[in-house]
N, C-alpha and C positions, 0 to 999 in steps of 0.2 A: 327740504320742504316738499310736501306733496299736495297737489291740487286735486280735489275730488268733486264730482258732480253727484249730489244726493237727491234722489227722487222720493218725495213723501206724498201723502194724499193731499196735502195743502200746497204743493208746488215743487219746483226744481230749485235747488240751492247750490251755489258754488261755495266750497269750503276748503280751507287750507289746514294742514297740520303744521303748526309752527313750534319751534323750540323756544322755551323761555330764555330770555337773555341771561347769560352767565350761569345757567343751570342745565341739568340733563333731564329736564321735564318737557313734555309736549302738551299742547291743547289744540282744540278745534277753534278756528276763527271762521265764522259764517260771514262771508263777504256780501251775500245777498241781503242779509238782515242787519249787518253791522254789529254783530254780537260775538263776544268771546265766551266760549263755553267754560264753566267753572271746573269741568272735569280735567284731571291731570293724569298723564300717562308717562310711563318710563321710557317709551320708545314709540316711533311711528308705527311699528308693527302692532303694539298693544292698542293704539288708537284705531287701527284698521280692524283688529279683532273685535273691538267694541262696536264698530259699525256692523260687523257680521252678526253680532248678537241682536242688534236692533232689527236687522233684516229678518232673522229667524223668528223673532217674536212679533213681526208685522208692523213695527213702528215706522219702518221705512220700506219703500217698495224695492228700491235698488240703489246701487252706488257704482260709480265708475272712477277709478284712479286714472288721472291723466298724466 
């Protein structure tokens, strides 16, 4: 499990990357908004790569893995 601080134009969000129970899939859980992202990734590294894509296209300002 990785905890990430995501900075967007509309605020700062605490997010976890959690593995689905009994599966080898991962999703983002936004602790700040109480939301589970419908996106599914094969690994934590794939999820972080997705954040990097969002950063490059300007949808998020920055993120920090804690």
